[in-house]
CHARMM-style PDB file with segment names, atoms N, HN, CA, C and O in Angstrom:
ATOM      1  N   MET     1     101.195 110.650 122.929  1.00  0.00      PROA
ATOM      2  CA  MET     1     100.720 111.878 122.342  1.00  0.00      PROA
ATOM      3  C   MET     1     100.794 111.849 120.817  1.00  0.00      PROA
ATOM      4  O   MET     1      99.901 112.344 120.130  1.00  0.00      PROA
ATOM      5  N   VAL     2     101.868 111.266 120.302  1.00  0.00      PROA
ATOM      6  HN  VAL     2     102.594 110.864 120.860  1.00  0.00      PROA
ATOM      7  CA  VAL     2     102.037 111.252 118.850  1.00  0.00      PROA
ATOM      8  C   VAL     2     100.990 110.351 118.192  1.00  0.00      PROA
ATOM      9  O   VAL     2     100.471 110.675 117.124  1.00  0.00      PROA
ATOM     10  N   ILE     3     100.686 109.229 118.826  1.00  0.00      PROA
ATOM     11  HN  ILE     3     101.109 108.966 119.694  1.00  0.00      PROA
ATOM     12  CA  ILE     3      99.652 108.344 118.281  1.00  0.00      PROA
ATOM     13  C   ILE     3      98.301 109.073 118.260  1.00  0.00      PROA
ATOM     14  O   ILE     3      97.573 109.008 117.270  1.00  0.00      PROA
ATOM     15  N   GLY     4      97.982 109.750 119.330  1.00  0.00      PROA
ATOM     16  HN  GLY     4      98.575 109.803 120.134  1.00  0.00      PROA
ATOM     17  CA  GLY     4      96.726 110.496 119.392  1.00  0.00      PROA
ATOM     18  C   GLY     4      96.681 111.622 118.373  1.00  0.00      PROA
ATOM     19  O   GLY     4      95.646 111.849 117.746  1.00  0.00      PROA
ATOM     20  N   PHE     5      97.794 112.332 118.200  1.00  0.00      PROA
ATOM     21  HN  PHE     5      98.635 112.148 118.709  1.00  0.00      PROA
ATOM     22  CA  PHE     5      97.847 113.404 117.210  1.00  0.00      PROA
ATOM     23  C   PHE     5      97.667 112.837 115.801  1.00  0.00      PROA
ATOM     24  O   PHE     5      96.957 113.419 114.981  1.00  0.00      PROA
ATOM     25  N   GLY     6      98.308 111.704 115.524  1.00  0.00      PROA
ATOM     26  HN  GLY     6      98.884 111.231 116.190  1.00  0.00      PROA
ATOM     27  CA  GLY     6      98.146 111.059 114.221  1.00  0.00      PROA
ATOM     28  C   GLY     6      96.704 110.653 113.971  1.00  0.00      PROA
ATOM     29  O   GLY     6      96.192 110.792 112.860  1.00  0.00      PROA
ATOM     30  N   THR     7      96.054 110.151 115.011  1.00  0.00      PROA
ATOM     31  HN  THR     7      96.469 110.039 115.914  1.00  0.00      PROA
ATOM     32  CA  THR     7      94.646 109.765 114.887  1.00  0.00      PROA
ATOM     33  C   THR     7      93.770 110.987 114.578  1.00  0.00      PROA
ATOM     34  O   THR     7      92.858 110.915 113.754  1.00  0.00      PROA
ATOM     35  N   CYS     8      94.055 112.098 115.244  1.00  0.00      PROA
ATOM     36  HN  CYS     8      94.796 112.157 115.913  1.00  0.00      PROA
ATOM     37  CA  CYS     8      93.308 113.330 114.963  1.00  0.00      PROA
ATOM     38  C   CYS     8      93.534 113.795 113.529  1.00  0.00      PROA
ATOM     39  O   CYS     8      92.609 114.267 112.868  1.00  0.00      PROA
ATOM     40  N   LEU     9      94.776 113.660 113.051  1.00  0.00      PROA
ATOM     41  HN  LEU     9      95.527 113.277 113.588  1.00  0.00      PROA
ATOM     42  CA  LEU     9      95.068 114.062 111.679  1.00  0.00      PROA
ATOM     43  C   LEU     9      94.346 113.169 110.669  1.00  0.00      PROA
ATOM     44  O   LEU     9      93.902 113.645 109.625  1.00  0.00      PROA
ATOM     45  N   VAL    10      94.230 111.887 110.976  1.00  0.00      PROA
ATOM     46  HN  VAL    10      94.591 111.500 111.825  1.00  0.00      PROA
ATOM     47  CA  VAL    10      93.486 110.985 110.090  1.00  0.00      PROA
ATOM     48  C   VAL    10      92.027 111.443 110.002  1.00  0.00      PROA
ATOM     49  O   VAL    10      91.439 111.474 108.921  1.00  0.00      PROA
ATOM     50  N   GLN    11      91.463 111.792 111.141  1.00  0.00      PROA
ATOM     51  HN  GLN    11      91.940 111.767 112.019  1.00  0.00      PROA
ATOM     52  CA  GLN    11      90.076 112.278 111.153  1.00  0.00      PROA
ATOM     53  C   GLN    11      89.946 113.569 110.354  1.00  0.00      PROA
ATOM     54  O   GLN    11      88.970 113.759 109.630  1.00  0.00      PROA
ATOM     55  N   TRP    12      90.924 114.449 110.486  1.00  0.00      PROA
ATOM     56  HN  TRP    12      91.718 114.294 111.074  1.00  0.00      PROA
ATOM     57  CA  TRP    12      90.928 115.703 109.736  1.00  0.00      PROA
ATOM     58  C   TRP    12      90.980 115.441 108.228  1.00  0.00      PROA
ATOM     59  O   TRP    12      90.242 116.057 107.459  1.00  0.00      PROA
ATOM     60  N   ALA    13      91.859 114.520 107.813  1.00  0.00      PROA
ATOM     61  HN  ALA    13      92.458 114.020 108.438  1.00  0.00      PROA
ATOM     62  CA  ALA    13      91.962 114.185 106.390  1.00  0.00      PROA
ATOM     63  C   ALA    13      90.658 113.571 105.881  1.00  0.00      PROA
ATOM     64  O   ALA    13      90.229 113.840 104.759  1.00  0.00      PROA
ATOM     65  N   SER    14      90.043 112.754 106.710  1.00  0.00      PROA
ATOM     66  HN  SER    14      90.392 112.535 107.622  1.00  0.00      PROA
ATOM     67  CA  SER    14      88.765 112.161 106.346  1.00  0.00      PROA
ATOM     68  C   SER    14      87.702 113.252 106.183  1.00  0.00      PROA
ATOM     69  O   SER    14      86.867 113.181 105.281  1.00  0.00      PROA
ATOM     70  N   GLY    15      87.735 114.240 107.043  1.00  0.00      PROA
ATOM     71  HN  GLY    15      88.413 114.298 107.777  1.00  0.00      PROA
ATOM     72  CA  GLY    15      86.803 115.358 106.939  1.00  0.00      PROA
ATOM     73  C   GLY    15      87.014 116.155 105.661  1.00  0.00      PROA
ATOM     74  O   GLY    15      86.058 116.625 105.045  1.00  0.00      PROA
ATOM     75  N   LEU    16      88.278 116.303 105.268  1.00  0.00      PROA
ATOM     76  HN  LEU    16      89.055 115.922 105.769  1.00  0.00      PROA
ATOM     77  CA  LEU    16      88.557 116.992 104.004  1.00  0.00      PROA
ATOM     78  C   LEU    16      87.923 116.253 102.836  1.00  0.00      PROA
ATOM     79  O   LEU    16      87.350 116.866 101.936  1.00  0.00      PROA
ATOM     80  N   LYS    17      88.033 114.929 102.860  1.00  0.00      PROA
ATOM     81  HN  LYS    17      88.499 114.431 103.591  1.00  0.00      PROA
ATOM     82  CA  LYS    17      87.438 114.127 101.786  1.00  0.00      PROA
ATOM     83  C   LYS    17      85.922 114.293 101.772  1.00  0.00      PROA
ATOM     84  O   LYS    17      85.317 114.503 100.721  1.00  0.00      PROA
ATOM     85  N   ASN    18      85.322 114.196 102.948  1.00  0.00      PROA
ATOM     86  HN  ASN    18      85.813 114.026 103.802  1.00  0.00      PROA
ATOM     87  CA  ASN    18      83.861 114.306 103.042  1.00  0.00      PROA
ATOM     88  C   ASN    18      83.349 115.690 102.646  1.00  0.00      PROA
ATOM     89  O   ASN    18      82.218 115.828 102.179  1.00  0.00      PROA
ATOM     90  N   ASP    19      84.190 116.721 102.834  1.00  0.00      PROA
ATOM     91  HN  ASP    19      85.108 116.609 103.213  1.00  0.00      PROA
ATOM     92  CA  ASP    19      83.808 118.080 102.472  1.00  0.00      PROA
ATOM     93  C   ASP    19      83.973 118.362 100.981  1.00  0.00      PROA
ATOM     94  O   ASP    19      83.643 119.452 100.513  1.00  0.00      PROA
ATOM     95  N   GLY    20      84.481 117.385 100.237  1.00  0.00      PROA
ATOM     96  HN  GLY    20      84.749 116.499 100.618  1.00  0.00      PROA
ATOM     97  CA  GLY    20      84.625 117.552  98.800  1.00  0.00      PROA
ATOM     98  C   GLY    20      85.868 118.294  98.366  1.00  0.00      PROA
ATOM     99  O   GLY    20      85.918 118.828  97.258  1.00  0.00      PROA
ATOM    100  N   GLU    21      86.877 118.335  99.227  1.00  0.00      PROA
ATOM    101  HN  GLU    21      86.837 117.900 100.127  1.00  0.00      PROA
ATOM    102  CA  GLU    21      88.132 118.990  98.862  1.00  0.00      PROA
ATOM    103  C   GLU    21      88.786 118.239  97.703  1.00  0.00      PROA
ATOM    104  O   GLU    21      88.478 117.069  97.474  1.00  0.00      PROA
ATOM    105  N   PRO    22      89.684 118.897  96.970  1.00  0.00      PROA
ATOM    106  CA  PRO    22      90.377 118.215  95.867  1.00  0.00      PROA
ATOM    107  C   PRO    22      91.127 116.976  96.359  1.00  0.00      PROA
ATOM    108  O   PRO    22      91.644 116.943  97.475  1.00  0.00      PROA
ATOM    109  N   THR    23      91.169 115.973  95.505  1.00  0.00      PROA
ATOM    110  HN  THR    23      90.749 116.001  94.598  1.00  0.00      PROA
ATOM    111  CA  THR    23      91.774 114.692  95.873  1.00  0.00      PROA
ATOM    112  C   THR    23      93.209 114.857  96.361  1.00  0.00      PROA
ATOM    113  O   THR    23      93.600 114.243  97.354  1.00  0.00      PROA
ATOM    114  N   ALA    24      93.992 115.676  95.675  1.00  0.00      PROA
ATOM    115  HN  ALA    24      93.674 116.175  94.869  1.00  0.00      PROA
ATOM    116  CA  ALA    24      95.396 115.851  96.061  1.00  0.00      PROA
ATOM    117  C   ALA    24      95.525 116.372  97.492  1.00  0.00      PROA
ATOM    118  O   ALA    24      96.456 116.004  98.208  1.00  0.00      PROA
ATOM    119  N   LYS    25      94.598 117.221  97.903  1.00  0.00      PROA
ATOM    120  HN  LYS    25      93.841 117.520  97.322  1.00  0.00      PROA
ATOM    121  CA  LYS    25      94.670 117.810  99.250  1.00  0.00      PROA
ATOM    122  C   LYS    25      94.409 116.769 100.326  1.00  0.00      PROA
ATOM    123  O   LYS    25      95.181 116.664 101.279  1.00  0.00      PROA
ATOM    124  N   TRP    26      93.326 115.991 100.189  1.00  0.00      PROA
ATOM    125  HN  TRP    26      92.699 116.076  99.415  1.00  0.00      PROA
ATOM    126  CA  TRP    26      93.029 115.039 101.255  1.00  0.00      PROA
ATOM    127  C   TRP    26      93.949 113.826 101.220  1.00  0.00      PROA
ATOM    128  O   TRP    26      94.203 113.218 102.260  1.00  0.00      PROA
ATOM    129  N   VAL    27      94.458 113.462 100.033  1.00  0.00      PROA
ATOM    130  HN  VAL    27      94.252 113.956  99.189  1.00  0.00      PROA
ATOM    131  CA  VAL    27      95.422 112.359  99.960  1.00  0.00      PROA
ATOM    132  C   VAL    27      96.727 112.770 100.639  1.00  0.00      PROA
ATOM    133  O   VAL    27      97.308 111.987 101.390  1.00  0.00      PROA
ATOM    134  N   ALA    28      97.187 113.986 100.380  1.00  0.00      PROA
ATOM    135  HN  ALA    28      96.715 114.622  99.770  1.00  0.00      PROA
ATOM    136  CA  ALA    28      98.407 114.477 101.020  1.00  0.00      PROA
ATOM    137  C   ALA    28      98.221 114.557 102.543  1.00  0.00      PROA
ATOM    138  O   ALA    28      99.106 114.168 103.305  1.00  0.00      PROA
ATOM    139  N   ALA    29      97.065 115.063 102.969  1.00  0.00      PROA
ATOM    140  HN  ALA    29      96.347 115.379 102.350  1.00  0.00      PROA
ATOM    141  CA  ALA    29      96.791 115.158 104.404  1.00  0.00      PROA
ATOM    142  C   ALA    29      96.729 113.767 105.032  1.00  0.00      PROA
ATOM    143  O   ALA    29      97.240 113.563 106.133  1.00  0.00      PROA
ATOM    144  N   GLY    30      96.112 112.820 104.350  1.00  0.00      PROA
ATOM    145  HN  GLY    30      95.697 112.986 103.455  1.00  0.00      PROA
ATOM    146  CA  GLY    30      96.022 111.455 104.871  1.00  0.00      PROA
ATOM    147  C   GLY    30      97.375 110.779 104.937  1.00  0.00      PROA
ATOM    148  O   GLY    30      97.654 110.032 105.874  1.00  0.00      PROA
ATOM    149  N   THR    31      98.220 111.038 103.946  1.00  0.00      PROA
ATOM    150  HN  THR    31      97.993 111.645 103.185  1.00  0.00      PROA
ATOM    151  CA  THR    31      99.565 110.466 103.959  1.00  0.00      PROA
ATOM    152  C   THR    31     100.369 111.011 105.134  1.00  0.00      PROA
ATOM    153  O   THR    31     101.044 110.258 105.836  1.00  0.00      PROA
ATOM    154  N   LEU    32     100.292 112.313 105.341  1.00  0.00      PROA
ATOM    155  HN  LEU    32      99.743 112.924 104.771  1.00  0.00      PROA
ATOM    156  CA  LEU    32     100.958 112.923 106.485  1.00  0.00      PROA
ATOM    157  C   LEU    32     100.424 112.347 107.792  1.00  0.00      PROA
ATOM    158  O   LEU    32     101.193 112.026 108.698  1.00  0.00      PROA
ATOM    159  N   ALA    33      99.109 112.221 107.880  1.00  0.00      PROA
ATOM    160  HN  ALA    33      98.485 112.482 107.144  1.00  0.00      PROA
ATOM    161  CA  ALA    33      98.475 111.702 109.093  1.00  0.00      PROA
ATOM    162  C   ALA    33      98.939 110.279 109.401  1.00  0.00      PROA
ATOM    163  O   ALA    33      99.256 109.960 110.547  1.00  0.00      PROA
ATOM    164  N   LEU    34      98.978 109.439 108.393  1.00  0.00      PROA
ATOM    165  HN  LEU    34      98.721 109.698 107.462  1.00  0.00      PROA
ATOM    166  CA  LEU    34      99.420 108.063 108.617  1.00  0.00      PROA
ATOM    167  C   LEU    34     100.893 108.009 108.977  1.00  0.00      PROA
ATOM    168  O   LEU    34     101.309 107.154 109.759  1.00  0.00      PROA
ATOM    169  N   GLY    35     101.689 108.913 108.415  1.00  0.00      PROA
ATOM    170  HN  GLY    35     101.351 109.607 107.780  1.00  0.00      PROA
ATOM    171  CA  GLY    35     103.104 108.980 108.786  1.00  0.00      PROA
ATOM    172  C   GLY    35     103.291 109.348 110.250  1.00  0.00      PROA
ATOM    173  O   GLY    35     104.110 108.750 110.947  1.00  0.00      PROA
ATOM    174  N   VAL    36     102.527 110.337 110.716  1.00  0.00      PROA
ATOM    175  HN  VAL    36     101.862 110.822 110.150  1.00  0.00      PROA
ATOM    176  CA  VAL    36     102.605 110.742 112.124  1.00  0.00      PROA
ATOM    177  C   VAL    36     102.123 109.609 113.029  1.00  0.00      PROA
ATOM    178  O   VAL    36     102.749 109.314 114.047  1.00  0.00      PROA
ATOM    179  N   PHE    37     101.021 108.982 112.662  1.00  0.00      PROA
ATOM    180  HN  PHE    37     100.511 109.222 111.836  1.00  0.00      PROA
ATOM    181  CA  PHE    37     100.486 107.870 113.463  1.00  0.00      PROA
ATOM    182  C   PHE    37     101.494 106.733 113.554  1.00  0.00      PROA
ATOM    183  O   PHE    37     101.755 106.222 114.643  1.00  0.00      PROA
ATOM    184  N   ASN    38     102.064 106.332 112.415  1.00  0.00      PROA
ATOM    185  HN  ASN    38     101.851 106.747 111.530  1.00  0.00      PROA
ATOM    186  CA  ASN    38     103.040 105.245 112.414  1.00  0.00      PROA
ATOM    187  C   ASN    38     104.305 105.621 113.177  1.00  0.00      PROA
ATOM    188  O   ASN    38     104.927 104.771 113.815  1.00  0.00      PROA
ATOM    189  N   GLY    39     104.682 106.891 113.112  1.00  0.00      PROA
ATOM    190  HN  GLY    39     104.177 107.581 112.594  1.00  0.00      PROA
ATOM    191  CA  GLY    39     105.815 107.349 113.915  1.00  0.00      PROA
ATOM    192  C   GLY    39     105.534 107.184 115.402  1.00  0.00      PROA
ATOM    193  O   GLY    39     106.416 106.786 116.163  1.00  0.00      PROA
ATOM    194  N   GLY    40     104.322 107.488 115.812  1.00  0.00      PROA
ATOM    195  HN  GLY    40     103.606 107.812 115.193  1.00  0.00      PROA
ATOM    196  CA  GLY    40     103.939 107.302 117.218  1.00  0.00      PROA
ATOM    197  C   GLY    40     103.970 105.845 117.635  1.00  0.00      PROA
ATOM    198  O   GLY    40     104.407 105.518 118.738  1.00  0.00      PROA
ATOM    199  N   VAL    41     103.506 104.965 116.753  1.00  0.00      PROA
ATOM    200  HN  VAL    41     103.151 105.231 115.857  1.00  0.00      PROA
ATOM    201  CA  VAL    41     103.541 103.535 117.054  1.00  0.00      PROA
ATOM    202  C   VAL    41     104.994 103.065 117.185  1.00  0.00      PROA
ATOM    203  O   VAL    41     105.311 102.261 118.062  1.00  0.00      PROA
ATOM    204  N   CYS    42     105.865 103.562 116.321  1.00  0.00      PROA
ATOM    205  HN  CYS    42     105.607 104.215 115.608  1.00  0.00      PROA
ATOM    206  CA  CYS    42     107.285 103.204 116.398  1.00  0.00      PROA
ATOM    207  C   CYS    42     107.909 103.688 117.702  1.00  0.00      PROA
ATOM    208  O   CYS    42     108.674 102.957 118.331  1.00  0.00      PROA
ATOM    209  N   LEU    43     107.590 104.911 118.111  1.00  0.00      PROA
ATOM    210  HN  LEU    43     106.969 105.505 117.599  1.00  0.00      PROA
ATOM    211  CA  LEU    43     108.115 105.425 119.378  1.00  0.00      PROA
ATOM    212  C   LEU    43     107.629 104.590 120.554  1.00  0.00      PROA
ATOM    213  O   LEU    43     108.399 104.282 121.464  1.00  0.00      PROA
ATOM    214  N   PHE    44     106.371 104.229 120.534  1.00  0.00      PROA
ATOM    215  HN  PHE    44     105.745 104.479 119.795  1.00  0.00      PROA
ATOM    216  CA  PHE    44     105.814 103.397 121.600  1.00  0.00      PROA
ATOM    217  C   PHE    44     106.511 102.040 121.638  1.00  0.00      PROA
ATOM    218  O   PHE    44     106.900 101.562 122.704  1.00  0.00      PROA
ATOM    219  N   GLY    45     106.665 101.430 120.479  1.00  0.00      PROA
ATOM    220  HN  GLY    45     106.349 101.818 119.613  1.00  0.00      PROA
ATOM    221  CA  GLY    45     107.331 100.126 120.410  1.00  0.00      PROA
ATOM    222  C   GLY    45     108.760 100.200 120.890  1.00  0.00      PROA
ATOM    223  O   GLY    45     109.229  99.296 121.582  1.00  0.00      PROA
ATOM    224  N   ARG    46     109.464 101.265 120.535  1.00  0.00      PROA
ATOM    225  HN  ARG    46     109.084 102.000 119.973  1.00  0.00      PROA
ATOM    226  CA  ARG    46     110.850 101.419 120.982  1.00  0.00      PROA
ATOM    227  C   ARG    46     110.903 101.573 122.493  1.00  0.00      PROA
ATOM    228  O   ARG    46     111.813 101.055 123.141  1.00  0.00      PROA
ATOM    229  N   GLY    47     109.939 102.276 123.054  1.00  0.00      PROA
ATOM    230  HN  GLY    47     109.199 102.696 122.528  1.00  0.00      PROA
ATOM    231  CA  GLY    47     109.874 102.416 124.508  1.00  0.00      PROA
ATOM    232  C   GLY    47     109.677 101.074 125.194  1.00  0.00      PROA
ATOM    233  O   GLY    47     110.289 100.814 126.231  1.00  0.00      PROA
ATOM    234  N   VAL    48     108.838 100.226 124.635  1.00  0.00      PROA
ATOM    235  HN  VAL    48     108.341 100.437 123.793  1.00  0.00      PROA
ATOM    236  CA  VAL    48     108.619  98.889 125.199  1.00  0.00      PROA
ATOM    237  C   VAL    48     109.905  98.075 125.128  1.00  0.00      PROA
ATOM    238  O   VAL    48     110.272  97.405 126.094  1.00  0.00      PROA
ATOM    239  N   VAL    49     110.591  98.129 123.984  1.00  0.00      PROA
ATOM    240  HN  VAL    49     110.292  98.673 123.200  1.00  0.00      PROA
ATOM    241  CA  VAL    49     111.846  97.392 123.819  1.00  0.00      PROA
ATOM    242  C   VAL    49     112.873  97.852 124.847  1.00  0.00      PROA
ATOM    243  O   VAL    49     113.513  97.028 125.500  1.00  0.00      PROA
ATOM    244  N   GLU    50     113.032  99.164 124.993  1.00  0.00      PROA
ATOM    245  HN  GLU    50     112.512  99.834 124.463  1.00  0.00      PROA
ATOM    246  CA  GLU    50     114.012  99.689 125.943  1.00  0.00      PROA
ATOM    247  C   GLU    50     113.668  99.283 127.377  1.00  0.00      PROA
ATOM    248  O   GLU    50     114.565  98.985 128.166  1.00  0.00      PROA
ATOM    249  N   ASN    51     112.389  99.270 127.716  1.00  0.00      PROA
ATOM    250  HN  ASN    51     111.660  99.512 127.075  1.00  0.00      PROA
ATOM    251  CA  ASN    51     111.969  98.865 129.059  1.00  0.00      PROA
ATOM    252  C   ASN    51     112.310  97.400 129.320  1.00  0.00      PROA
ATOM    253  O   ASN    51     112.819  97.061 130.388  1.00  0.00      PROA
ATOM    254  N   VAL    52     112.035  96.545 128.361  1.00  0.00      PROA
ATOM    255  HN  VAL    52     111.621  96.821 127.494  1.00  0.00      PROA
ATOM    256  CA  VAL    52     112.336  95.114 128.518  1.00  0.00      PROA
ATOM    257  C   VAL    52     113.840  94.908 128.638  1.00  0.00      PROA
ATOM    258  O   VAL    52     114.291  94.141 129.489  1.00  0.00      PROA
ATOM    259  N   LEU    53     114.617  95.576 127.802  1.00  0.00      PROA
ATOM    260  HN  LEU    53     114.251  96.199 127.111  1.00  0.00      PROA
ATOM    261  CA  LEU    53     116.071  95.437 127.875  1.00  0.00      PROA
ATOM    262  C   LEU    53     116.602  95.916 129.218  1.00  0.00      PROA
ATOM    263  O   LEU    53     117.498  95.294 129.789  1.00  0.00      PROA
ATOM    264  N   TYR    54     116.060  97.008 129.723  1.00  0.00      PROA
ATOM    265  HN  TYR    54     115.333  97.514 129.260  1.00  0.00      PROA
ATOM    266  CA  TYR    54     116.463  97.507 131.039  1.00  0.00      PROA
ATOM    267  C   TYR    54     116.169  96.479 132.127  1.00  0.00      PROA
ATOM    268  O   TYR    54     117.008  96.227 132.992  1.00  0.00      PROA
ATOM    269  N   GLN    55     114.976  95.886 132.082  1.00  0.00      PROA
ATOM    270  HN  GLN    55     114.295  96.091 131.380  1.00  0.00      PROA
ATOM    271  CA  GLN    55     114.611  94.896 133.090  1.00  0.00      PROA
ATOM    272  C   GLN    55     115.504  93.668 133.010  1.00  0.00      PROA
ATOM    273  O   GLN    55     115.882  93.111 134.041  1.00  0.00      PROA
ATOM    274  N   VAL    56     115.845  93.240 131.805  1.00  0.00      PROA
ATOM    275  HN  VAL    56     115.539  93.692 130.967  1.00  0.00      PROA
ATOM    276  CA  VAL    56     116.725  92.079 131.649  1.00  0.00      PROA
ATOM    277  C   VAL    56     118.108  92.395 132.197  1.00  0.00      PROA
ATOM    278  O   VAL    56     118.697  91.562 132.887  1.00  0.00      PROA
ATOM    279  N   ARG    57     118.641  93.578 131.907  1.00  0.00      PROA
ATOM    280  HN  ARG    57     118.163  94.254 131.347  1.00  0.00      PROA
ATOM    281  CA  ARG    57     119.960  93.966 132.421  1.00  0.00      PROA
ATOM    282  C   ARG    57     119.954  94.034 133.936  1.00  0.00      PROA
ATOM    283  O   ARG    57     120.903  93.585 134.579  1.00  0.00      PROA
ATOM    284  N   GLU    58     118.905  94.587 134.513  1.00  0.00      PROA
ATOM    285  HN  GLU    58     118.134  94.952 133.990  1.00  0.00      PROA
ATOM    286  CA  GLU    58     118.812  94.680 135.982  1.00  0.00      PROA
ATOM    287  C   GLU    58     118.757  93.284 136.602  1.00  0.00      PROA
ATOM    288  O   GLU    58     119.394  93.029 137.624  1.00  0.00      PROA
ATOM    289  N   LYS    59     118.004  92.394 135.990  1.00  0.00      PROA
ATOM    290  HN  LYS    59     117.486  92.601 135.160  1.00  0.00      PROA
ATOM    291  CA  LYS    59     117.899  91.031 136.508  1.00  0.00      PROA
ATOM    292  C   LYS    59     119.249  90.335 136.433  1.00  0.00      PROA
ATOM    293  O   LYS    59     119.652  89.666 137.384  1.00  0.00      PROA
ATOM    294  N   ASP    60     119.959  90.484 135.307  1.00  0.00      PROA
ATOM    295  HN  ASP    60     119.631  91.027 134.534  1.00  0.00      PROA
ATOM    296  CA  ASP    60     121.272  89.868 135.167  1.00  0.00      PROA
ATOM    297  C   ASP    60     122.271  90.439 136.158  1.00  0.00      PROA
ATOM    298  O   ASP    60     123.090  89.698 136.703  1.00  0.00      PROA
ATOM    299  N   ALA    61     122.216  91.761 136.405  1.00  0.00      PROA
ATOM    300  HN  ALA    61     121.551  92.363 135.963  1.00  0.00      PROA
ATOM    301  CA  ALA    61     123.118  92.384 137.360  1.00  0.00      PROA
ATOM    302  C   ALA    61     122.827  91.879 138.766  1.00  0.00      PROA
ATOM    303  O   ALA    61     123.756  91.650 139.541  1.00  0.00      PROA
ATOM    304  N   ALA    62     121.557  91.702 139.109  1.00  0.00      PROA
ATOM    305  HN  ALA    62     120.802  91.888 138.480  1.00  0.00      PROA
ATOM    306  CA  ALA    62     121.195  91.212 140.436  1.00  0.00      PROA
ATOM    307  C   ALA    62     121.645  89.771 140.615  1.00  0.00      PROA
ATOM    308  O   ALA    62     122.107  89.400 141.694  1.00  0.00      PROA
ATOM    309  N   GLU    63     121.520  88.955 139.578  1.00  0.00      PROA
ATOM    310  HN  GLU    63     121.146  89.256 138.702  1.00  0.00      PROA
ATOM    311  CA  GLU    63     121.963  87.567 139.660  1.00  0.00      PROA
ATOM    312  C   GLU    63     123.475  87.463 139.767  1.00  0.00      PROA
ATOM    313  O   GLU    63     123.987  86.559 140.428  1.00  0.00      PROA
ATOM    314  N   ALA    64     124.197  88.375 139.126  1.00  0.00      PROA
ATOM    315  HN  ALA    64     123.782  89.109 138.589  1.00  0.00      PROA
ATOM    316  CA  ALA    64     125.659  88.367 139.196  1.00  0.00      PROA
ATOM    317  C   ALA    64     126.135  88.735 140.595  1.00  0.00      PROA
ATOM    318  O   ALA    64     127.183  88.263 141.035  1.00  0.00      PROA
ATOM    319  N   LYS    65     125.386  89.566 141.293  1.00  0.00      PROA
ATOM    320  HN  LYS    65     124.534  89.950 140.935  1.00  0.00      PROA
ATOM    321  CA  LYS    65     125.740  89.946 142.659  1.00  0.00      PROA
ATOM    322  C   LYS    65     125.333  88.877 143.661  1.00  0.00      PROA
ATOM    323  O   LYS    65     125.742  88.923 144.821  1.00  0.00      PROA
ATOM    324  N   GLY    66     124.542  87.929 143.227  1.00  0.00      PROA
ATOM    325  HN  GLY    66     124.210  87.891 142.284  1.00  0.00      PROA
ATOM    326  CA  GLY    66     124.093  86.859 144.102  1.00  0.00      PROA
ATOM    327  C   GLY    66     122.864  87.199 144.916  1.00  0.00      PROA
ATOM    328  O   GLY    66     122.627  86.610 145.970  1.00  0.00      PROA
ATOM    329  N   GLU    67     122.087  88.139 144.435  1.00  0.00      PROA
ATOM    330  HN  GLU    67     122.279  88.618 143.579  1.00  0.00      PROA
ATOM    331  CA  GLU    67     120.878  88.549 145.169  1.00  0.00      PROA
ATOM    332  C   GLU    67     119.734  87.630 144.880  1.00  0.00      PROA
ATOM    333  OT1 GLU    67     118.639  87.821 145.409  1.00  0.00      PROA
TER     334      GLU     67
END
């Protein structure tokens, strides 16, 4: 959701630029948008890392039990 929201914000900032809004306004909006987008990518990446670590721990626990 955060990645999608960031993408929408990037489009919004781009629209501000195309509408001729002052530079400070669309630059600030674009900076915020990229921050939200990158935050979403970080959350996604952390989720992948946690999933892999969980799978490795489960595999090690199963091997220790002799399964």
